[in-house]
C-alpha positions in Angstrom: 125.6 92.7 98.0 123.3 91.6 100.4 120.1 91.5 99.4 117.4 94.0 101.3 113.9 94.3 101.5 112.9 98.3 100.7 110.8 98.9 104.2 109.7 102.0 102.6 108.8 100.8 99.2 105.6 100.5 96.8 104.7 96.7 98.1 101.1 97.9 99.3 100.5 94.0 100.0 103.8 92.7 102.0 104.4 89.8 99.4 107.2 91.4 97.6 110.6 89.9 99.0 112.3 93.7 97.7 109.7 95.7 99.0 108.8 97.5 95.8 105.5 96.3 93.5 106.0 93.3 91.4 102.9 92.4 91.0 102.6 89.5 93.3 99.6 90.0 95.2 97.8 89.2 91.7 99.0 85.6 92.9 96.1 83.2 94.6 97.8 82.5 98.0 98.3 78.7 96.7 100.2 80.8 93.6 102.2 82.2 96.2 102.9 80.1 98.8 104.6 77.8 95.6 107.1 80.8 95.2 110.6 79.4 96.2 113.3 81.1 97.7 115.0 80.7 94.5 112.4 82.6 92.8 112.3 84.9 95.3 116.1 85.5 94.5 115.5 86.0 91.1 113.6 88.5 91.8 116.5 90.5 93.0 118.7 89.8 90.2 116.5 91.2 87.8 116.9 94.4 89.1 120.2 94.0 89.1 120.4 93.9 85.8 
């Protein structure tokens, strides 16, 4: 299954790769910039378990 961003999700800051709030709004710009594709992929995997 492809990882799709929920455009009508709960994320108001636009940082969540899923579209639903996962708390990334609390990260500093540097912390957010350091998120890798692997970090973003892990968010999808956690949501499937």
